[in-house]
Biopython code that builds the backbone (N, CA, C, O; Angstrom):
import numpy as np
from Bio.PDB.StructureBuilder import StructureBuilder

atoms = [
    (1, "UNK", "N", (103.593, 60.510, 62.332)),
    (1, "UNK", "CA", (103.500, 60.945, 63.714)),
    (1, "UNK", "C", (103.854, 59.751, 64.606)),
    (1, "UNK", "O", (103.289, 58.670, 64.439)),
    (2, "UNK", "N", (104.773, 59.933, 65.541)),
    (2, "UNK", "CA", (105.113, 58.838, 66.444)),
    (2, "UNK", "C", (103.882, 58.392, 67.230)),
    (2, "UNK", "O", (102.966, 59.178, 67.470)),
    (3, "UNK", "N", (103.874, 57.121, 67.627)),
    (3, "UNK", "CA", (102.735, 56.536, 68.331)),
    (3, "UNK", "C", (102.452, 57.283, 69.632)),
    (3, "UNK", "O", (101.295, 57.560, 69.947)),
    (4, "UNK", "N", (103.479, 57.604, 70.374)),
    (4, "UNK", "CA", (103.282, 58.306, 71.652)),
    (4, "UNK", "C", (102.609, 59.666, 71.439)),
    (4, "UNK", "O", (101.706, 60.032, 72.192)),
    (5, "UNK", "N", (103.034, 60.404, 70.436)),
    (5, "UNK", "CA", (102.429, 61.707, 70.146)),
    (5, "UNK", "C", (100.964, 61.537, 69.753)),
    (5, "UNK", "O", (100.124, 62.350, 70.139)),
    (6, "UNK", "N", (100.649, 60.491, 68.993)),
    (6, "UNK", "CA", (99.263, 60.243, 68.592)),
    (6, "UNK", "C", (98.398, 59.916, 69.811)),
    (6, "UNK", "O", (97.248, 60.349, 69.884)),
    (7, "UNK", "N", (98.935, 59.164, 70.758)),
    (7, "UNK", "CA", (98.199, 58.820, 71.974)),
    (7, "UNK", "C", (97.930, 60.068, 72.799)),
    (7, "UNK", "O", (96.815, 60.268, 73.281)),
    (8, "UNK", "N", (98.939, 60.903, 72.964)),
    (8, "UNK", "CA", (98.774, 62.141, 73.732)),
    (8, "UNK", "C", (97.760, 63.052, 73.052)),
    (8, "UNK", "O", (96.892, 63.620, 73.716)),
    (9, "UNK", "N", (97.862, 63.194, 71.740)),
    (9, "UNK", "CA", (96.922, 64.041, 71.009)),
    (9, "UNK", "C", (95.498, 63.491, 71.134)),
    (9, "UNK", "O", (94.557, 64.262, 71.320)),
    (10, "UNK", "N", (95.334, 62.200, 71.036)),
    (10, "UNK", "CA", (94.003, 61.594, 71.183)),
    (10, "UNK", "C", (93.436, 61.853, 72.569)),
    (10, "UNK", "O", (92.256, 62.173, 72.712)),
    (11, "UNK", "N", (94.268, 61.715, 73.585)),
    (11, "UNK", "CA", (93.810, 61.951, 74.956)),
    (11, "UNK", "C", (93.383, 63.402, 75.147)),
    (11, "UNK", "O", (92.385, 63.678, 75.813)),
    (12, "UNK", "N", (94.136, 64.323, 74.567)),
    (12, "UNK", "CA", (93.781, 65.742, 74.689)),
    (12, "UNK", "C", (92.475, 66.065, 73.975)),
    (12, "UNK", "O", (91.667, 66.852, 74.468)),
    (13, "UNK", "N", (92.274, 65.455, 72.814)),
    (13, "UNK", "CA", (91.076, 65.737, 72.035)),
    (13, "UNK", "C", (89.849, 64.998, 72.559)),
    (13, "UNK", "O", (88.755, 65.561, 72.579)),
    (14, "UNK", "N", (90.012, 63.764, 72.977)),
    (14, "UNK", "CA", (88.879, 62.952, 73.402)),
    (14, "UNK", "C", (88.593, 63.036, 74.894)),
    (14, "UNK", "O", (87.490, 62.702, 75.327)),
    (15, "UNK", "N", (89.550, 63.468, 75.675)),
    (15, "UNK", "CA", (89.382, 63.514, 77.133)),
    (15, "UNK", "C", (88.143, 64.249, 77.590)),
    (15, "UNK", "O", (87.360, 63.690, 78.358)),
    (16, "UNK", "N", (87.928, 65.494, 77.147)),
    (16, "UNK", "CA", (86.733, 66.213, 77.588)),
    (16, "UNK", "C", (85.430, 65.529, 77.193)),
    (16, "UNK", "O", (84.468, 65.544, 77.961)),
    (17, "UNK", "N", (85.386, 64.929, 75.999)),
    (17, "UNK", "CA", (84.163, 64.244, 75.581)),
    (17, "UNK", "C", (83.911, 63.006, 76.427)),
    (17, "UNK", "O", (82.775, 62.739, 76.821)),
    (18, "UNK", "N", (84.960, 62.253, 76.704)),
    (18, "UNK", "CA", (84.803, 61.059, 77.524)),
    (18, "UNK", "C", (84.422, 61.423, 78.950)),
    (18, "UNK", "O", (83.590, 60.752, 79.560)),
    (19, "UNK", "N", (85.021, 62.475, 79.483)),
    (19, "UNK", "CA", (84.698, 62.906, 80.844)),
    (19, "UNK", "C", (83.243, 63.333, 80.937)),
    (19, "UNK", "O", (82.565, 62.988, 81.905)),
    (20, "UNK", "N", (82.747, 64.073, 79.955)),
    (20, "UNK", "CA", (81.357, 64.508, 80.011)),
    (20, "UNK", "C", (80.413, 63.335, 79.823)),
    (20, "UNK", "O", (79.335, 63.316, 80.418)),
    (21, "UNK", "N", (80.789, 62.359, 79.013)),
    (21, "UNK", "CA", (79.941, 61.185, 78.825)),
    (21, "UNK", "C", (79.848, 60.378, 80.111)),
    (21, "UNK", "O", (78.796, 59.818, 80.417)),
    (22, "UNK", "N", (80.943, 60.313, 80.868)),
    (22, "UNK", "CA", (80.946, 59.555, 82.108)),
    (22, "UNK", "C", (80.146, 60.237, 83.199)),
    (22, "UNK", "O", (79.691, 59.571, 84.129)),
    (23, "UNK", "N", (79.963, 61.527, 83.114)),
    (23, "UNK", "CA", (79.273, 62.246, 84.167)),
    (23, "UNK", "C", (77.876, 62.698, 83.745)),
    (23, "UNK", "O", (77.222, 63.441, 84.477)),
    (24, "UNK", "N", (77.416, 62.264, 82.585)),
    (24, "UNK", "CA", (76.084, 62.654, 82.130)),
    (24, "UNK", "C", (75.043, 62.049, 83.062)),
    (24, "UNK", "O", (75.136, 60.876, 83.423)),
    (25, "UNK", "N", (74.050, 62.849, 83.452)),
    (25, "UNK", "CA", (73.001, 62.319, 84.314)),
    (25, "UNK", "C", (72.128, 61.317, 83.553)),
    (25, "UNK", "O", (72.080, 61.328, 82.323)),
    (26, "UNK", "N", (71.445, 60.455, 84.301)),
    (26, "UNK", "CA", (70.537, 59.508, 83.646)),
    (26, "UNK", "C", (69.344, 60.263, 83.064)),
    (26, "UNK", "O", (69.199, 61.464, 83.288)),
    (27, "UNK", "N", (68.504, 59.569, 82.329)),
    (27, "UNK", "CA", (67.405, 60.216, 81.609)),
    (27, "UNK", "C", (66.450, 60.953, 82.541)),
    (27, "UNK", "O", (66.023, 62.065, 82.232)),
    (28, "UNK", "N", (66.113, 60.352, 83.669)),
    (28, "UNK", "CA", (65.179, 61.001, 84.597)),
    (28, "UNK", "C", (65.781, 62.276, 85.177)),
    (28, "UNK", "O", (65.109, 63.305, 85.253)),
    (29, "UNK", "N", (67.041, 62.209, 85.583)),
    (29, "UNK", "CA", (67.684, 63.401, 86.150)),
    (29, "UNK", "C", (67.878, 64.461, 85.062)),
    (29, "UNK", "O", (67.751, 65.654, 85.340)),
    (30, "UNK", "N", (68.179, 64.050, 83.841)),
    (30, "UNK", "CA", (68.312, 65.010, 82.739)),
    (30, "UNK", "C", (67.019, 65.794, 82.563)),
    (30, "UNK", "O", (67.048, 67.011, 82.379)),
    (31, "UNK", "N", (65.883, 65.098, 82.619)),
    (31, "UNK", "CA", (64.588, 65.784, 82.497)),
    (31, "UNK", "C", (64.400, 66.773, 83.637)),
    (31, "UNK", "O", (63.915, 67.884, 83.424)),
    (32, "UNK", "N", (64.787, 66.368, 84.865)),
    (32, "UNK", "CA", (64.684, 67.271, 86.017)),
    (32, "UNK", "C", (65.555, 68.508, 85.830)),
    (32, "UNK", "O", (65.137, 69.623, 86.142)),
    (33, "UNK", "N", (66.762, 68.308, 85.321)),
    (33, "UNK", "CA", (67.679, 69.426, 85.118)),
    (33, "UNK", "C", (67.170, 70.369, 84.027)),
    (33, "UNK", "O", (67.270, 71.588, 84.161)),
    (34, "UNK", "N", (66.633, 69.809, 82.961)),
    (34, "UNK", "CA", (66.075, 70.656, 81.900)),
    (34, "UNK", "C", (64.930, 71.476, 82.469)),
    (34, "UNK", "O", (64.839, 72.677, 82.214)),
    (35, "UNK", "N", (64.056, 70.840, 83.238)),
    (35, "UNK", "CA", (62.934, 71.569, 83.837)),
    (35, "UNK", "C", (63.434, 72.652, 84.782)),
    (35, "UNK", "O", (62.920, 73.771, 84.775)),
    (36, "UNK", "N", (64.438, 72.325, 85.598)),
    (36, "UNK", "CA", (64.968, 73.296, 86.548)),
    (36, "UNK", "C", (65.545, 74.513, 85.811)),
    (36, "UNK", "O", (65.267, 75.653, 86.184)),
    (37, "UNK", "N", (66.335, 74.274, 84.785)),
    (37, "UNK", "CA", (66.922, 75.395, 84.047)),
    (37, "UNK", "C", (65.817, 76.212, 83.381)),
    (37, "UNK", "O", (65.812, 77.439, 83.473)),
    (38, "UNK", "N", (64.897, 75.547, 82.724)),
    (38, "UNK", "CA", (63.827, 76.263, 82.027)),
    (38, "UNK", "C", (62.963, 77.063, 83.004)),
    (38, "UNK", "O", (62.563, 78.185, 82.692)),
    (39, "UNK", "N", (62.669, 76.504, 84.179)),
    (39, "UNK", "CA", (61.779, 77.172, 85.123)),
    (39, "UNK", "C", (62.544, 78.097, 86.075)),
    (39, "UNK", "O", (62.264, 79.294, 86.131)),
    (40, "UNK", "N", (63.500, 77.553, 86.815)),
    (40, "UNK", "CA", (64.188, 78.335, 87.843)),
    (40, "UNK", "C", (65.153, 79.354, 87.235)),
    (40, "UNK", "O", (65.107, 80.536, 87.575)),
    (41, "UNK", "N", (66.011, 78.900, 86.350)),
    (41, "UNK", "CA", (66.951, 79.834, 85.719)),
    (41, "UNK", "C", (66.195, 80.784, 84.791)),
    (41, "UNK", "O", (66.538, 81.959, 84.660)),
    (42, "UNK", "N", (65.143, 80.235, 84.142)),
    (42, "UNK", "CA", (64.339, 81.034, 83.231)),
    (42, "UNK", "C", (63.646, 82.203, 83.908)),
    (42, "UNK", "O", (63.306, 83.184, 83.247)),
    (43, "UNK", "N", (63.430, 82.114, 85.226)),
    (43, "UNK", "CA", (62.767, 83.220, 85.911)),
    (43, "UNK", "C", (63.612, 84.495, 85.866)),
    (43, "UNK", "O", (63.060, 85.594, 85.918)),
    (44, "UNK", "N", (64.914, 84.373, 85.770)),
    (44, "UNK", "CA", (65.796, 85.547, 85.641)),
    (44, "UNK", "C", (66.369, 85.694, 84.226)),
    (44, "UNK", "O", (66.540, 86.810, 83.734)),
    (45, "UNK", "N", (66.659, 84.584, 83.589)),
    (45, "UNK", "CA", (67.318, 84.619, 82.284)),
    (45, "UNK", "C", (66.315, 84.586, 81.127)),
    (45, "UNK", "O", (66.710, 84.521, 79.963)),
    (46, "UNK", "N", (65.025, 84.630, 81.446)),
    (46, "UNK", "CA", (63.977, 84.582, 80.435)),
    (46, "UNK", "C", (63.537, 83.156, 80.183)),
    (46, "UNK", "O", (64.359, 82.241, 80.132)),
    (47, "UNK", "N", (62.253, 82.974, 80.028)),
    (47, "UNK", "CA", (61.711, 81.620, 79.844)),
    (47, "UNK", "C", (62.248, 80.943, 78.586)),
    (47, "UNK", "O", (62.257, 79.715, 78.505)),
    (48, "UNK", "N", (62.689, 81.713, 77.620)),
    (48, "UNK", "CA", (63.329, 81.148, 76.422)),
    (48, "UNK", "C", (64.851, 81.262, 76.532)),
    (48, "UNK", "O", (65.573, 80.980, 75.577)),
    (49, "UNK", "N", (65.325, 81.678, 77.702)),
    (49, "UNK", "CA", (66.754, 81.847, 78.004)),
    (49, "UNK", "C", (67.403, 82.917, 77.128)),
    (49, "UNK", "O", (68.608, 82.881, 76.881)),
    (50, "UNK", "N", (66.606, 83.855, 76.668)),
    (50, "UNK", "CA", (67.117, 84.917, 75.801)),
    (50, "UNK", "C", (67.474, 86.185, 76.566)),
    (50, "UNK", "O", (67.782, 87.211, 75.960)),
    (51, "UNK", "N", (67.433, 86.120, 77.880)),
    (51, "UNK", "CA", (67.822, 87.253, 78.707)),
    (51, "UNK", "C", (66.640, 87.875, 79.420)),
    (51, "UNK", "O", (65.490, 87.737, 79.004)),
    (52, "UNK", "N", (66.949, 88.551, 80.486)),
    (52, "UNK", "CA", (65.955, 89.221, 81.321)),
    (52, "UNK", "C", (66.735, 89.973, 82.378)),
    (52, "UNK", "O", (67.576, 90.809, 82.049)),
    (53, "UNK", "N", (66.469, 89.686, 83.653)),
    (53, "UNK", "CA", (67.285, 90.236, 84.730)),
    (53, "UNK", "C", (68.738, 89.775, 84.555)),
    (53, "UNK", "O", (69.679, 90.544, 84.757)),
    (54, "UNK", "N", (68.894, 88.509, 84.176)),
    (54, "UNK", "CA", (70.218, 87.946, 83.892)),
    (54, "UNK", "C", (70.469, 87.911, 82.397)),
    (54, "UNK", "O", (69.538, 88.093, 81.613)),
    (55, "UNK", "N", (71.712, 87.680, 81.983)),
    (55, "UNK", "CA", (72.047, 87.667, 80.552)),
    (55, "UNK", "C", (71.442, 86.462, 79.826)),
    (55, "UNK", "O", (70.991, 85.502, 80.450)),
    (56, "UNK", "N", (71.447, 86.537, 78.517)),
    (56, "UNK", "CA", (70.976, 85.431, 77.679)),
    (56, "UNK", "C", (71.840, 84.193, 77.902)),
    (56, "UNK", "O", (73.050, 84.288, 78.108)),
    (57, "UNK", "N", (71.189, 83.031, 77.856)),
    (57, "UNK", "CA", (71.889, 81.755, 77.975)),
    (57, "UNK", "C", (71.745, 80.951, 76.689)),
    (57, "UNK", "O", (71.736, 79.721, 76.712)),
    (58, "UNK", "N", (71.635, 81.649, 75.586)),
    (58, "UNK", "CA", (71.489, 80.986, 74.292)),
    (58, "UNK", "C", (72.807, 80.359, 73.852)),
    (58, "UNK", "O", (73.878, 80.679, 74.367)),
    (59, "UNK", "N", (72.692, 79.454, 72.880)),
    (59, "UNK", "CA", (73.896, 78.814, 72.338)),
    (59, "UNK", "C", (74.881, 79.858, 71.848)),
    (59, "UNK", "O", (76.086, 79.740, 72.073)),
    (60, "UNK", "N", (74.368, 80.879, 71.178)),
    (60, "UNK", "CA", (75.243, 81.929, 70.635)),
    (60, "UNK", "C", (75.960, 82.685, 71.757)),
    (60, "UNK", "O", (77.137, 83.023, 71.629)),
    (61, "UNK", "N", (75.261, 82.943, 72.834)),
    (61, "UNK", "CA", (75.853, 83.689, 73.952)),
    (61, "UNK", "C", (76.835, 82.834, 74.754)),
    (61, "UNK", "O", (77.771, 83.367, 75.350)),
    (62, "UNK", "N", (76.634, 81.522, 74.775)),
    (62, "UNK", "CA", (77.441, 80.640, 75.627)),
    (62, "UNK", "C", (78.562, 79.920, 74.892)),
    (62, "UNK", "O", (79.503, 79.439, 75.522)),
    (63, "UNK", "N", (78.474, 79.841, 73.581)),
    (63, "UNK", "CA", (79.400, 79.005, 72.804)),
    (63, "UNK", "C", (80.866, 79.329, 73.033)),
    (63, "UNK", "O", (81.687, 78.415, 73.102)),
    (64, "UNK", "N", (81.215, 80.590, 73.151)),
    (64, "UNK", "CA", (82.625, 80.978, 73.275)),
    (64, "UNK", "C", (83.089, 81.121, 74.722)),
    (64, "UNK", "O", (84.266, 81.388, 74.967)),
    (65, "UNK", "N", (82.198, 80.949, 75.666)),
    (65, "UNK", "CA", (82.578, 81.077, 77.083)),
    (65, "UNK", "C", (83.331, 79.831, 77.520)),
    (65, "UNK", "O", (82.972, 78.725, 77.114)),
    (66, "UNK", "N", (84.360, 79.984, 78.332)),
    (66, "UNK", "CA", (85.086, 78.803, 78.821)),
    (66, "UNK", "C", (84.171, 77.929, 79.683)),
    (66, "UNK", "O", (83.497, 78.418, 80.590)),
    (67, "UNK", "N", (84.161, 76.654, 79.389)),
    (67, "UNK", "CA", (83.297, 75.707, 80.091)),
    (67, "UNK", "C", (83.503, 75.768, 81.603)),
    (67, "UNK", "O", (82.534, 75.808, 82.361)),
    (68, "UNK", "N", (84.751, 75.774, 82.038)),
    (68, "UNK", "CA", (85.024, 75.797, 83.476)),
    (68, "UNK", "C", (84.480, 77.051, 84.147)),
    (68, "UNK", "O", (84.066, 77.000, 85.305)),
    (69, "UNK", "N", (84.476, 78.167, 83.440)),
    (69, "UNK", "CA", (83.916, 79.408, 83.992)),
    (69, "UNK", "C", (82.408, 79.292, 84.148)),
    (69, "UNK", "O", (81.853, 79.725, 85.158)),
    (70, "UNK", "N", (81.742, 78.713, 83.160)),
    (70, "UNK", "CA", (80.302, 78.516, 83.249)),
    (70, "UNK", "C", (79.951, 77.609, 84.421)),
    (70, "UNK", "O", (79.017, 77.885, 85.174)),
    (71, "UNK", "N", (80.703, 76.533, 84.568)),
    (71, "UNK", "CA", (80.465, 75.602, 85.674)),
    (71, "UNK", "C", (80.640, 76.326, 87.008)),
    (71, "UNK", "O", (79.819, 76.164, 87.911)),
    (72, "UNK", "N", (81.689, 77.112, 87.138)),
    (72, "UNK", "CA", (81.942, 77.847, 88.386)),
    (72, "UNK", "C", (80.806, 78.809, 88.710)),
    (72, "UNK", "O", (80.413, 78.930, 89.871)),
    (73, "UNK", "N", (80.277, 79.492, 87.706)),
    (73, "UNK", "CA", (79.168, 80.423, 87.940)),
    (73, "UNK", "C", (77.925, 79.654, 88.388)),
    (73, "UNK", "O", (77.229, 80.089, 89.305)),
    (74, "UNK", "N", (77.643, 78.531, 87.760)),
    (74, "UNK", "CA", (76.478, 77.731, 88.148)),
    (74, "UNK", "C", (76.641, 77.227, 89.581)),
    (74, "UNK", "O", (75.714, 77.339, 90.384)),
    (75, "UNK", "N", (77.782, 76.686, 89.900)),
    (75, "UNK", "CA", (78.009, 76.092, 91.225)),
    (75, "UNK", "C", (78.100, 77.155, 92.317)),
    (75, "UNK", "O", (77.484, 77.010, 93.373)),
    (76, "UNK", "N", (78.861, 78.221, 92.073)),
    (76, "UNK", "CA", (79.161, 79.199, 93.129)),
    (76, "UNK", "C", (78.386, 80.504, 93.023)),
    (76, "UNK", "O", (78.444, 81.323, 93.941)),
    (77, "UNK", "N", (77.659, 80.721, 91.926)),
    (77, "UNK", "CA", (76.937, 81.973, 91.739)),
    (77, "UNK", "C", (77.892, 83.108, 91.429)),
    (77, "UNK", "O", (79.072, 82.896, 91.149)),
    (78, "UNK", "N", (77.354, 84.317, 91.485)),
    (78, "UNK", "CA", (78.161, 85.530, 91.278)),
    (78, "UNK", "C", (77.896, 86.466, 92.440)),
    (78, "UNK", "O", (76.870, 87.145, 92.470)),
    (79, "UNK", "N", (78.810, 86.508, 93.395)),
    (79, "UNK", "CA", (78.610, 87.390, 94.557)),
    (79, "UNK", "C", (78.359, 88.830, 94.110)),
    (79, "UNK", "O", (78.978, 89.325, 93.168)),
    (80, "UNK", "N", (77.443, 89.480, 94.805)),
    (80, "UNK", "CA", (77.134, 90.865, 94.490)),
    (80, "UNK", "C", (76.129, 91.033, 93.364)),
    (80, "UNK", "O", (75.801, 92.155, 92.978)),
    (81, "UNK", "N", (75.635, 89.908, 92.834)),
    (81, "UNK", "CA", (74.617, 89.940, 91.785)),
    (81, "UNK", "C", (73.465, 89.030, 92.229)),
    (81, "UNK", "O", (73.590, 88.321, 93.227)),
    (82, "UNK", "N", (72.358, 89.044, 91.502)),
    (82, "UNK", "CA", (71.260, 88.139, 91.849)),
    (82, "UNK", "C", (71.535, 86.662, 91.537)),
    (82, "UNK", "O", (70.733, 85.804, 91.904)),
    (83, "UNK", "N", (72.647, 86.351, 90.871)),
    (83, "UNK", "CA", (72.947, 84.962, 90.508)),
    (83, "UNK", "C", (73.344, 84.170, 91.745)),
    (83, "UNK", "O", (74.418, 84.392, 92.303)),
    (84, "UNK", "N", (72.467, 83.226, 92.188)),
    (84, "UNK", "CA", (72.760, 82.447, 93.395)),
    (84, "UNK", "C", (73.658, 81.252, 93.098)),
    (84, "UNK", "O", (73.770, 80.823, 91.950)),
    (85, "UNK", "N", (74.295, 80.716, 94.134)),
    (85, "UNK", "CA", (75.015, 79.449, 93.967)),
    (85, "UNK", "C", (74.009, 78.295, 93.934)),
    (85, "UNK", "O", (73.037, 78.298, 94.690)),
    (86, "UNK", "N", (74.234, 77.335, 93.082)),
    (86, "UNK", "CA", (73.331, 76.188, 92.974)),
    (86, "UNK", "C", (73.939, 74.923, 93.560)),
    (86, "UNK", "O", (73.397, 73.834, 93.369)),
    (87, "UNK", "N", (75.059, 75.047, 94.271)),
    (87, "UNK", "CA", (75.753, 73.857, 94.765)),
    (87, "UNK", "C", (74.933, 73.025, 95.742)),
    (87, "UNK", "O", (75.216, 71.838, 95.907)),
    (88, "UNK", "N", (73.928, 73.603, 96.397)),
    (88, "UNK", "CA", (73.086, 72.828, 97.304)),
    (88, "UNK", "C", (72.119, 71.923, 96.543)),
    (88, "UNK", "O", (71.608, 70.951, 97.100)),
    (89, "UNK", "N", (71.866, 72.240, 95.269)),
    (89, "UNK", "CA", (70.895, 71.477, 94.485)),
    (89, "UNK", "C", (71.503, 70.690, 93.330)),
    (89, "UNK", "O", (70.850, 69.825, 92.746)),
    (90, "UNK", "N", (72.764, 70.996, 93.003)),
    (90, "UNK", "CA", (73.429, 70.373, 91.860)),
    (90, "UNK", "C", (74.806, 69.877, 92.244)),
    (90, "UNK", "O", (75.502, 70.499, 93.047)),
    (91, "UNK", "N", (75.189, 68.769, 91.673)),
    (91, "UNK", "CA", (76.583, 68.336, 91.796)),
    (91, "UNK", "C", (77.397, 69.072, 90.745)),
    (91, "UNK", "O", (76.831, 69.635, 89.807)),
    (92, "UNK", "N", (78.688, 69.076, 90.884)),
    (92, "UNK", "CA", (79.526, 69.722, 89.872)),
    (92, "UNK", "C", (79.390, 69.043, 88.511)),
    (92, "UNK", "O", (79.338, 69.739, 87.497)),
    (93, "UNK", "N", (79.331, 67.696, 88.447)),
    (93, "UNK", "CA", (79.107, 67.074, 87.131)),
    (93, "UNK", "C", (77.766, 67.488, 86.508)),
    (93, "UNK", "O", (77.678, 67.627, 85.288)),
    (94, "UNK", "N", (76.732, 67.683, 87.317)),
    (94, "UNK", "CA", (75.456, 68.144, 86.769)),
    (94, "UNK", "C", (75.573, 69.574, 86.251)),
    (94, "UNK", "O", (75.019, 69.908, 85.204)),
    (95, "UNK", "N", (76.294, 70.413, 86.984)),
    (95, "UNK", "CA", (76.522, 71.789, 86.528)),
    (95, "UNK", "C", (77.297, 71.781, 85.215)),
    (95, "UNK", "O", (77.013, 72.583, 84.326)),
    (96, "UNK", "N", (78.262, 70.892, 85.085)),
    (96, "UNK", "CA", (79.034, 70.774, 83.841)),
    (96, "UNK", "C", (78.120, 70.315, 82.697)),
    (96, "UNK", "O", (78.234, 70.815, 81.577)),
    (97, "UNK", "N", (77.228, 69.380, 82.969)),
    (97, "UNK", "CA", (76.284, 68.914, 81.954)),
    (97, "UNK", "C", (75.406, 70.072, 81.492)),
    (97, "UNK", "O", (75.189, 70.252, 80.293)),
    (98, "UNK", "N", (74.902, 70.859, 82.445)),
    (98, "UNK", "CA", (74.077, 72.026, 82.104)),
    (98, "UNK", "C", (74.875, 73.002, 81.238)),
    (98, "UNK", "O", (74.379, 73.484, 80.220)),
    (99, "UNK", "N", (76.102, 73.287, 81.644)),
    (99, "UNK", "CA", (76.940, 74.225, 80.884)),
    (99, "UNK", "C", (77.169, 73.721, 79.460)),
    (99, "UNK", "O", (77.094, 74.499, 78.508)),
    (100, "UNK", "N", (77.447, 72.434, 79.309)),
    (100, "UNK", "CA", (77.629, 71.865, 77.968)),
    (100, "UNK", "C", (76.352, 71.989, 77.146)),
    (100, "UNK", "O", (76.398, 72.320, 75.962)),
    (101, "UNK", "N", (75.225, 71.725, 77.773)),
    (101, "UNK", "CA", (73.948, 71.844, 77.074)),
    (101, "UNK", "C", (73.695, 73.286, 76.644)),
    (101, "UNK", "O", (73.200, 73.530, 75.543)),
    (102, "UNK", "N", (74.033, 74.239, 77.510)),
    (102, "UNK", "CA", (73.872, 75.649, 77.152)),
    (102, "UNK", "C", (74.731, 75.995, 75.944)),
    (102, "UNK", "O", (74.292, 76.728, 75.058)),
    (103, "UNK", "N", (75.952, 75.471, 75.907)),
    (103, "UNK", "CA", (76.841, 75.766, 74.785)),
    (103, "UNK", "C", (76.359, 75.130, 73.480)),
    (103, "UNK", "O", (76.677, 75.614, 72.394)),
    (104, "UNK", "N", (75.599, 74.057, 73.592)),
    (104, "UNK", "CA", (75.133, 73.348, 72.396)),
    (104, "UNK", "C", (73.725, 73.762, 71.988)),
    (104, "UNK", "O", (73.256, 73.367, 70.922)),
    (105, "UNK", "N", (73.050, 74.543, 72.807)),
    (105, "UNK", "CA", (71.648, 74.888, 72.559)),
    (105, "UNK", "C", (70.791, 74.094, 73.517)),
    (105, "UNK", "O", (70.567, 72.903, 73.300)),
    (106, "UNK", "N", (70.313, 74.719, 74.561)),
    (106, "UNK", "CA", (69.638, 73.997, 75.640)),
    (106, "UNK", "C", (68.361, 73.336, 75.152)),
    (106, "UNK", "O", (67.580, 73.945, 74.421)),
    (107, "UNK", "N", (68.144, 72.073, 75.560)),
    (107, "UNK", "CA", (66.941, 71.364, 75.111)),
    (107, "UNK", "C", (65.656, 71.980, 75.672)),
    (107, "UNK", "O", (65.649, 72.589, 76.742)),
    (108, "UNK", "N", (64.590, 71.802, 74.927)),
    (108, "UNK", "CA", (63.273, 72.226, 75.384)),
    (108, "UNK", "C", (62.785, 71.239, 76.436)),
    (108, "UNK", "O", (63.216, 70.087, 76.481)),
    (109, "UNK", "N", (61.887, 71.711, 77.268)),
    (109, "UNK", "CA", (61.248, 70.852, 78.252)),
    (109, "UNK", "C", (60.276, 69.951, 77.512)),
    (109, "UNK", "O", (59.487, 70.436, 76.701)),
    (110, "UNK", "N", (60.316, 68.633, 77.776)),
    (110, "UNK", "CA", (59.381, 67.741, 77.070)),
    (110, "UNK", "C", (57.941, 68.053, 77.473)),
    (110, "UNK", "O", (57.656, 68.338, 78.636)),
    (111, "UNK", "N", (57.050, 67.995, 76.502)),
    (111, "UNK", "CA", (55.643, 68.247, 76.779)),
    (111, "UNK", "C", (55.001, 66.942, 77.228)),
    (111, "UNK", "O", (55.196, 65.895, 76.610)),
    (112, "UNK", "N", (54.238, 67.017, 78.307)),
    (112, "UNK", "CA", (53.543, 65.837, 78.799)),
    (112, "UNK", "C", (52.070, 65.943, 78.417)),
    (112, "UNK", "O", (51.451, 66.993, 78.588)),
    (113, "UNK", "N", (51.515, 64.849, 77.898)),
    (113, "UNK", "CA", (50.097, 64.886, 77.468)),
    (113, "UNK", "C", (49.145, 65.003, 78.636)),
    (113, "UNK", "O", (47.931, 65.046, 78.441)),
]
sb = StructureBuilder()
sb.init_structure("model")
sb.init_model(0)
sb.init_chain("A")
sb.init_seg("    ")
for serial, (resi, resn, name, xyz) in enumerate(atoms, 1):
    if name == "N":
        sb.init_residue(resn, " ", resi, " ")
    sb.init_atom(name, np.array(xyz, "f"), 0.0, 1.0, " ", f" {name:<3s}", serial, name[0])
structure = sb.get_structure()
């Protein structure tokens, strides 16, 4: 494989991972986001994110959804449905982090003693 083709292929494969790593929230904000999703989103999507008023947000339900579509729904909501826009409370990189976490299996809220 020519060097240029290998560089382009590497950029295509590694680009999304590097972009998400650069925009990952710090540990404190990550905990806040996990709590927000578990509590606020959980009020409609179920406390275990298995569905309720809104659809399930499980890894199985989210894995095949396009990442950019998930981010758009989080940021802008779904007009005509109960899904609100979260852009006043989240940055787009935070919404992308949440979407990636949903696709991988959303973390549990840490238990505090």
